[in-house]
N, CA, C and O atoms as a CHARMM CRD file, in Angstrom:
* protein
*
  244
    1    1 MET  N     28.23400 -15.87100  27.57800 PROA 1      0.00000
    2    1 MET  CA    26.83200 -15.49400  27.42500 PROA 1      0.00000
    3    1 MET  C     26.19000 -16.35900  26.35000 PROA 1      0.00000
    4    1 MET  O     26.77700 -16.58600  25.29200 PROA 1      0.00000
    5    2 ALA  N     24.98100 -16.83900  26.62900 PROA 2      0.00000
    6    2 ALA  CA    24.26800 -17.70100  25.69600 PROA 2      0.00000
    7    2 ALA  C     23.79200 -16.90600  24.48400 PROA 2      0.00000
    8    2 ALA  O     23.42500 -15.73600  24.58900 PROA 2      0.00000
    9    3 ARG  N     23.80900 -17.56800  23.33900 PROA 3      0.00000
   10    3 ARG  CA    23.27700 -16.92500  22.14300 PROA 3      0.00000
   11    3 ARG  C     21.76400 -16.85000  22.25800 PROA 3      0.00000
   12    3 ARG  O     21.13800 -17.69200  22.90300 PROA 3      0.00000
   13    4 ARG  N     21.18300 -15.84400  21.63300 PROA 4      0.00000
   14    4 ARG  CA    19.73600 -15.63600  21.66800 PROA 4      0.00000
   15    4 ARG  C     19.21100 -15.65700  20.24100 PROA 4      0.00000
   16    4 ARG  O     19.91200 -15.27100  19.30500 PROA 4      0.00000
   17    5 ILE  N     17.98600 -16.10400  20.08300 PROA 5      0.00000
   18    5 ILE  CA    17.33900 -16.09700  18.77400 PROA 5      0.00000
   19    5 ILE  C     15.96100 -15.45300  18.90100 PROA 5      0.00000
   20    5 ILE  O     15.28000 -15.58400  19.91800 PROA 5      0.00000
   21    6 ARG  N     15.57400 -14.75200  17.83400 PROA 6      0.00000
   22    6 ARG  CA    14.23700 -14.15900  17.74800 PROA 6      0.00000
   23    6 ARG  C     13.40900 -15.05900  16.84200 PROA 6      0.00000
   24    6 ARG  O     13.81100 -15.37500  15.72200 PROA 6      0.00000
   25    7 ILE  N     12.25200 -15.46300  17.34000 PROA 7      0.00000
   26    7 ILE  CA    11.35900 -16.34800  16.60200 PROA 7      0.00000
   27    7 ILE  C     10.08700 -15.56600  16.29500 PROA 7      0.00000
   28    7 ILE  O      9.43100 -15.05600  17.20300 PROA 7      0.00000
   29    8 THR  N      9.74200 -15.47400  15.01300 PROA 8      0.00000
   30    8 THR  CA     8.56500 -14.73300  14.57600 PROA 8      0.00000
   31    8 THR  C      7.64700 -15.67000  13.81200 PROA 8      0.00000
   32    8 THR  O      8.09200 -16.39700  12.92300 PROA 8      0.00000
   33    9 GLN  N      6.36500 -15.65500  14.15500 PROA 9      0.00000
   34    9 GLN  CA     5.39800 -16.45000  13.40600 PROA 9      0.00000
   35    9 GLN  C      5.05500 -15.69400  12.13200 PROA 9      0.00000
   36    9 GLN  O      4.60500 -14.55000  12.19200 PROA 9      0.00000
   37   10 VAL  N      5.26500 -16.32100  10.98300 PROA 10     0.00000
   38   10 VAL  CA     5.01800 -15.66100   9.70700 PROA 10     0.00000
   39   10 VAL  C      3.86400 -16.28600   8.92400 PROA 10     0.00000
   40   10 VAL  O      3.40800 -15.71700   7.93200 PROA 10     0.00000
   41   11 ARG  N      3.39000 -17.44800   9.36400 PROA 11     0.00000
   42   11 ARG  CA     2.23500 -18.08100   8.72500 PROA 11     0.00000
   43   11 ARG  C      1.20200 -18.42100   9.78700 PROA 11     0.00000
   44   11 ARG  O      1.55400 -18.64000  10.94600 PROA 11     0.00000
   45   12 SER  N     -0.04100 -18.46500   9.41200 PROA 12     0.00000
   46   12 SER  CA    -1.13600 -18.68000  10.34000 PROA 12     0.00000
   47   12 SER  C     -1.17100 -20.11200  10.86900 PROA 12     0.00000
   48   12 SER  O     -0.77200 -21.05000  10.17700 PROA 12     0.00000
   49   13 ALA  N     -1.65200 -20.26900  12.09800 PROA 13     0.00000
   50   13 ALA  CA    -1.82000 -21.58700  12.70600 PROA 13     0.00000
   51   13 ALA  C     -3.24600 -22.10300  12.54100 PROA 13     0.00000
   52   13 ALA  O     -3.56600 -23.20000  13.00000 PROA 13     0.00000
   53   14 VAL  N     -4.09500 -21.32600  11.89300 PROA 14     0.00000
   54   14 VAL  CA    -5.48300 -21.74800  11.67900 PROA 14     0.00000
   55   14 VAL  C     -5.48700 -22.99400  10.79400 PROA 14     0.00000
   56   14 VAL  O     -4.85500 -23.01700   9.73800 PROA 14     0.00000
   57   15 GLY  N     -6.19400 -24.01000  11.22700 PROA 15     0.00000
   58   15 GLY  CA    -6.30400 -25.24200  10.45300 PROA 15     0.00000
   59   15 GLY  C     -5.14300 -26.19700  10.65300 PROA 15     0.00000
   60   15 GLY  O     -5.12000 -27.26000  10.03300 PROA 15     0.00000
   61   16 ARG  N     -4.18300 -25.85900  11.49300 PROA 16     0.00000
   62   16 ARG  CA    -3.04000 -26.74500  11.75300 PROA 16     0.00000
   63   16 ARG  C     -3.41900 -27.77200  12.80300 PROA 16     0.00000
   64   16 ARG  O     -4.41300 -27.61400  13.51200 PROA 16     0.00000
   65   17 GLN  N     -2.62300 -28.82200  12.89700 PROA 17     0.00000
   66   17 GLN  CA    -2.86300 -29.85700  13.89600 PROA 17     0.00000
   67   17 GLN  C     -2.66700 -29.28000  15.29600 PROA 17     0.00000
   68   17 GLN  O     -1.92400 -28.31700  15.48900 PROA 17     0.00000
   69   18 LYS  N     -3.34300 -29.88400  16.26100 PROA 18     0.00000
   70   18 LYS  CA    -3.29700 -29.39100  17.63400 PROA 18     0.00000
   71   18 LYS  C     -1.86600 -29.37800  18.18300 PROA 18     0.00000
   72   18 LYS  O     -1.49100 -28.44700  18.89500 PROA 18     0.00000
   73   19 ILE  N     -1.08100 -30.38100  17.86900 PROA 19     0.00000
   74   19 ILE  CA     0.29900 -30.45100  18.37800 PROA 19     0.00000
   75   19 ILE  C      1.12100 -29.27700  17.86400 PROA 19     0.00000
   76   19 ILE  O      2.00000 -28.78200  18.57000 PROA 19     0.00000
   77   20 GLN  N      0.84800 -28.83000  16.64900 PROA 20     0.00000
   78   20 GLN  CA     1.56800 -27.69000  16.09200 PROA 20     0.00000
   79   20 GLN  C      1.15400 -26.39700  16.78700 PROA 20     0.00000
   80   20 GLN  O      2.00200 -25.55200  17.07100 PROA 20     0.00000
   81   21 ARG  N     -0.12900 -26.23400  17.06200 PROA 21     0.00000
   82   21 ARG  CA    -0.59900 -25.05300  17.79500 PROA 21     0.00000
   83   21 ARG  C     -0.05400 -25.04700  19.21800 PROA 21     0.00000
   84   21 ARG  O      0.29000 -23.99000  19.74800 PROA 21     0.00000
   85   22 ARG  N      0.02600 -26.22000  19.83700 PROA 22     0.00000
   86   22 ARG  CA     0.55500 -26.31900  21.20100 PROA 22     0.00000
   87   22 ARG  C      2.04800 -25.99300  21.22600 PROA 22     0.00000
   88   22 ARG  O      2.53300 -25.43000  22.20700 PROA 22     0.00000
   89   23 THR  N      2.76900 -26.32900  20.18700 PROA 23     0.00000
   90   23 THR  CA     4.18600 -25.98300  20.11100 PROA 23     0.00000
   91   23 THR  C      4.35500 -24.47100  20.03800 PROA 23     0.00000
   92   23 THR  O      5.25000 -23.91900  20.67700 PROA 23     0.00000
   93   24 LEU  N      3.50900 -23.79800  19.27000 PROA 24     0.00000
   94   24 LEU  CA     3.54300 -22.33300  19.22500 PROA 24     0.00000
   95   24 LEU  C      3.28600 -21.75200  20.61100 PROA 24     0.00000
   96   24 LEU  O      3.97700 -20.82500  21.03400 PROA 24     0.00000
   97   25 GLU  N      2.30000 -22.28900  21.31600 PROA 25     0.00000
   98   25 GLU  CA     1.99800 -21.81800  22.67300 PROA 25     0.00000
   99   25 GLU  C      3.18900 -22.03900  23.60100 PROA 25     0.00000
  100   25 GLU  O      3.51000 -21.17800  24.41900 PROA 25     0.00000
  101   26 ALA  N      3.84000 -23.18400  23.47500 PROA 26     0.00000
  102   26 ALA  CA     4.98900 -23.49300  24.32300 PROA 26     0.00000
  103   26 ALA  C      6.14400 -22.53000  24.07300 PROA 26     0.00000
  104   26 ALA  O      6.92400 -22.24200  24.98000 PROA 26     0.00000
  105   27 LEU  N      6.25200 -22.03800  22.85100 PROA 27     0.00000
  106   27 LEU  CA     7.28300 -21.04900  22.53200 PROA 27     0.00000
  107   27 LEU  C      6.89500 -19.65200  23.01600 PROA 27     0.00000
  108   27 LEU  O      7.72900 -18.74700  23.02700 PROA 27     0.00000
  109   28 GLY  N      5.63500 -19.47500  23.41500 PROA 28     0.00000
  110   28 GLY  CA     5.17200 -18.17800  23.90100 PROA 28     0.00000
  111   28 GLY  C      4.58700 -17.29800  22.82300 PROA 28     0.00000
  112   28 GLY  O      4.39300 -16.10000  23.02900 PROA 28     0.00000
  113   29 ILE  N      4.30400 -17.88200  21.67700 PROA 29     0.00000
  114   29 ILE  CA     3.73900 -17.12300  20.55800 PROA 29     0.00000
  115   29 ILE  C      2.22900 -17.25000  20.60400 PROA 29     0.00000
  116   29 ILE  O      1.68800 -18.35500  20.57900 PROA 29     0.00000
  117   30 ARG  N      1.54900 -16.10800  20.67200 PROA 30     0.00000
  118   30 ARG  CA     0.09500 -16.11500  20.80600 PROA 30     0.00000
  119   30 ARG  C     -0.62800 -15.66000  19.55700 PROA 30     0.00000
  120   30 ARG  O     -1.82700 -15.90400  19.42200 PROA 30     0.00000
  121   31 GLY  N      0.06100 -15.01200  18.64500 PROA 31     0.00000
  122   31 GLY  CA    -0.62600 -14.50500  17.46500 PROA 31     0.00000
  123   31 GLY  C      0.28800 -14.35900  16.27100 PROA 31     0.00000
  124   31 GLY  O      1.51300 -14.38400  16.38100 PROA 31     0.00000
  125   32 HSD  N     -0.34400 -14.20800  15.14200 PROA 32     0.00000
  126   32 HSD  CA     0.36900 -14.04500  13.88200 PROA 32     0.00000
  127   32 HSD  C      1.24200 -12.78800  13.91500 PROA 32     0.00000
  128   32 HSD  O      0.81200 -11.74100  14.40000 PROA 32     0.00000
  129   33 GLN  N      2.44500 -12.89400  13.40800 PROA 33     0.00000
  130   33 GLN  CA     3.44000 -11.81700  13.33400 PROA 33     0.00000
  131   33 GLN  C      4.02100 -11.43000  14.69800 PROA 33     0.00000
  132   33 GLN  O      4.72400 -10.42400  14.80000 PROA 33     0.00000
  133   34 GLN  N      3.74300 -12.20000  15.73200 PROA 34     0.00000
  134   34 GLN  CA     4.33900 -11.93100  17.04200 PROA 34     0.00000
  135   34 GLN  C      5.74300 -12.51100  17.08200 PROA 34     0.00000
  136   34 GLN  O      6.00900 -13.55600  16.48900 PROA 34     0.00000
  137   35 SER  N      6.64200 -11.82600  17.78500 PROA 35     0.00000
  138   35 SER  CA     8.01500 -12.28200  17.95600 PROA 35     0.00000
  139   35 SER  C      8.30500 -12.52700  19.43100 PROA 35     0.00000
  140   35 SER  O      7.78000 -11.84000  20.30700 PROA 35     0.00000
  141   36 VAL  N      9.14900 -13.52100  19.68700 PROA 36     0.00000
  142   36 VAL  CA     9.63700 -13.79700  21.03000 PROA 36     0.00000
  143   36 VAL  C     11.13400 -14.03500  20.92900 PROA 36     0.00000
  144   36 VAL  O     11.63900 -14.41800  19.87400 PROA 36     0.00000
  145   37 VAL  N     11.84500 -13.80700  22.03400 PROA 37     0.00000
  146   37 VAL  CA    13.28800 -14.03800  22.06900 PROA 37     0.00000
  147   37 VAL  C     13.56000 -15.12800  23.10000 PROA 37     0.00000
  148   37 VAL  O     13.08000 -15.06600  24.23200 PROA 37     0.00000
  149   38 HSD  N     14.34200 -16.13300  22.68400 PROA 38     0.00000
  150   38 HSD  CA    14.70300 -17.25100  23.55200 PROA 38     0.00000
  151   38 HSD  C     16.20400 -17.49600  23.46300 PROA 38     0.00000
  152   38 HSD  O     16.85600 -17.10000  22.49700 PROA 38     0.00000
  153   39 ASP  N     16.74400 -18.16100  24.49700 PROA 39     0.00000
  154   39 ASP  CA    18.11400 -18.66100  24.41600 PROA 39     0.00000
  155   39 ASP  C     18.15800 -19.73200  23.33400 PROA 39     0.00000
  156   39 ASP  O     17.18000 -20.44900  23.12100 PROA 39     0.00000
  157   40 ASP  N     19.28600 -19.83600  22.65700 PROA 40     0.00000
  158   40 ASP  CA    19.45400 -20.82300  21.58600 PROA 40     0.00000
  159   40 ASP  C     19.87500 -22.15100  22.21500 PROA 40     0.00000
  160   40 ASP  O     21.06400 -22.45200  22.31900 PROA 40     0.00000
  161   41 THR  N     18.88400 -22.94000  22.63300 PROA 41     0.00000
  162   41 THR  CA    19.13600 -24.23100  23.26700 PROA 41     0.00000
  163   41 THR  C     18.63100 -25.34500  22.35900 PROA 41     0.00000
  164   41 THR  O     17.81900 -25.09800  21.46700 PROA 41     0.00000
  165   42 PRO  N     19.10300 -26.56200  22.57800 PROA 42     0.00000
  166   42 PRO  CA    18.61700 -27.68200  21.76300 PROA 42     0.00000
  167   42 PRO  C     17.10900 -27.89000  21.88600 PROA 42     0.00000
  168   42 PRO  O     16.46700 -28.27800  20.90900 PROA 42     0.00000
  169   43 ALA  N     16.52900 -27.64300  23.05900 PROA 43     0.00000
  170   43 ALA  CA    15.08800 -27.82000  23.24100 PROA 43     0.00000
  171   43 ALA  C     14.30500 -26.82600  22.37800 PROA 43     0.00000
  172   43 ALA  O     13.33400 -27.19500  21.71800 PROA 43     0.00000
  173   44 ILE  N     14.73800 -25.57000  22.39200 PROA 44     0.00000
  174   44 ILE  CA    14.06600 -24.53900  21.58600 PROA 44     0.00000
  175   44 ILE  C     14.24600 -24.83500  20.10300 PROA 44     0.00000
  176   44 ILE  O     13.29500 -24.72400  19.32900 PROA 44     0.00000
  177   45 ARG  N     15.45100 -25.21000  19.70500 PROA 45     0.00000
  178   45 ARG  CA    15.70200 -25.54200  18.29400 PROA 45     0.00000
  179   45 ARG  C     14.84800 -26.72000  17.84100 PROA 45     0.00000
  180   45 ARG  O     14.39700 -26.75300  16.69600 PROA 45     0.00000
  181   46 GLY  N     14.62000 -27.69000  18.73200 PROA 46     0.00000
  182   46 GLY  CA    13.78200 -28.83200  18.40200 PROA 46     0.00000
  183   46 GLY  C     12.34700 -28.41600  18.16300 PROA 46     0.00000
  184   46 GLY  O     11.70500 -28.89500  17.22900 PROA 46     0.00000
  185   47 MET  N     11.83600 -27.52000  19.00900 PROA 47     0.00000
  186   47 MET  CA    10.46900 -27.03400  18.82000 PROA 47     0.00000
  187   47 MET  C     10.35100 -26.25600  17.51800 PROA 47     0.00000
  188   47 MET  O      9.37300 -26.40000  16.78500 PROA 47     0.00000
  189   48 VAL  N     11.35100 -25.43400  17.23600 PROA 48     0.00000
  190   48 VAL  CA    11.35200 -24.65200  15.99400 PROA 48     0.00000
  191   48 VAL  C     11.39500 -25.58200  14.78700 PROA 48     0.00000
  192   48 VAL  O     10.72900 -25.32700  13.78400 PROA 48     0.00000
  193   49 ALA  N     12.16800 -26.65100  14.87600 PROA 49     0.00000
  194   49 ALA  CA    12.30000 -27.57500  13.75100 PROA 49     0.00000
  195   49 ALA  C     10.97800 -28.26700  13.43400 PROA 49     0.00000
  196   49 ALA  O     10.71700 -28.59600  12.27700 PROA 49     0.00000
  197   50 ARG  N     10.14300 -28.48900  14.44600 PROA 50     0.00000
  198   50 ARG  CA     8.86300 -29.16100  14.23500 PROA 50     0.00000
  199   50 ARG  C      7.89900 -28.31700  13.41100 PROA 50     0.00000
  200   50 ARG  O      7.06700 -28.85400  12.68000 PROA 50     0.00000
  201   51 ILE  N      8.01100 -26.98800  13.52800 PROA 51     0.00000
  202   51 ILE  CA     7.06000 -26.09600  12.84500 PROA 51     0.00000
  203   51 ILE  C      7.80400 -24.99400  12.09300 PROA 51     0.00000
  204   51 ILE  O      7.34600 -23.85200  12.04200 PROA 51     0.00000
  205   52 ASP  N      8.94600 -25.33700  11.51400 PROA 52     0.00000
  206   52 ASP  CA     9.80300 -24.32600  10.87200 PROA 52     0.00000
  207   52 ASP  C      9.13500 -23.59500   9.71600 PROA 52     0.00000
  208   52 ASP  O      9.52100 -22.47000   9.39700 PROA 52     0.00000
  209   53 TYR  N      8.13100 -24.21700   9.07600 PROA 53     0.00000
  210   53 TYR  CA     7.44100 -23.57100   7.95200 PROA 53     0.00000
  211   53 TYR  C      6.47400 -22.47800   8.39900 PROA 53     0.00000
  212   53 TYR  O      5.96900 -21.72100   7.56900 PROA 53     0.00000
  213   54 LEU  N      6.21000 -22.38700   9.71300 PROA 54     0.00000
  214   54 LEU  CA     5.36100 -21.33100  10.25400 PROA 54     0.00000
  215   54 LEU  C      6.16900 -20.17400  10.79600 PROA 54     0.00000
  216   54 LEU  O      5.61500 -19.11300  11.08300 PROA 54     0.00000
  217   55 LEU  N      7.48300 -20.36200  10.94300 PROA 55     0.00000
  218   55 LEU  CA     8.31200 -19.41100  11.69000 PROA 55     0.00000
  219   55 LEU  C      9.44000 -18.84000  10.85800 PROA 55     0.00000
  220   55 LEU  O      9.82300 -19.38000   9.82000 PROA 55     0.00000
  221   56 GLU  N      9.96100 -17.71900  11.35300 PROA 56     0.00000
  222   56 GLU  CA    11.19300 -17.12900  10.83300 PROA 56     0.00000
  223   56 GLU  C     12.11800 -16.94800  12.03900 PROA 56     0.00000
  224   56 GLU  O     11.70800 -16.38900  13.05600 PROA 56     0.00000
  225   57 VAL  N     13.35000 -17.41200  11.93100 PROA 57     0.00000
  226   57 VAL  CA    14.28900 -17.37400  13.04600 PROA 57     0.00000
  227   57 VAL  C     15.48400 -16.50500  12.66900 PROA 57     0.00000
  228   57 VAL  O     16.08200 -16.68300  11.60800 PROA 57     0.00000
  229   58 THR  N     15.82700 -15.55600  13.55500 PROA 58     0.00000
  230   58 THR  CA    17.00100 -14.72200  13.34400 PROA 58     0.00000
  231   58 THR  C     17.79000 -14.67100  14.64600 PROA 58     0.00000
  232   58 THR  O     17.22700 -14.77400  15.73500 PROA 58     0.00000
  233   59 GLU  N     19.10300 -14.51100  14.51200 PROA 59     0.00000
  234   59 GLU  CA    19.95400 -14.38200  15.69800 PROA 59     0.00000
  235   59 GLU  C     19.91500 -12.94600  16.19600 PROA 59     0.00000
  236   59 GLU  O     19.85000 -12.00200  15.40800 PROA 59     0.00000
  237   60 VAL  N     19.95400 -12.79500  17.52000 PROA 60     0.00000
  238   60 VAL  CA    19.90500 -11.48500  18.16200 PROA 60     0.00000
  239   60 VAL  C     21.27400 -11.19200  18.74300 PROA 60     0.00000
  240   60 VAL  O     21.89400 -12.06700  19.34800 PROA 60     0.00000
  241   61 ASP  N     21.75200  -9.97000  18.56700 PROA 61     0.00000
  242   61 ASP  CA    23.04800  -9.58200  19.12700 PROA 61     0.00000
  243   61 ASP  C     22.93500  -9.20800  20.57200 PROA 61     0.00000
  244   61 ASP  O     23.93500  -8.85500  21.19800 PROA 61     0.00000
């Protein structure tokens, strides 16, 4: 079974570059303090790494 991670937006995207806002949209995050759960894949980790200062990542059991 694939590992899962919970991604929560903890900082606002207001005033950020368009590419950073689009990365949030691609992760499925639509608003501040929203959480989504994804499989822990290299593609998802890459997106998280681009905007890690806006997010909090935790592993899900």
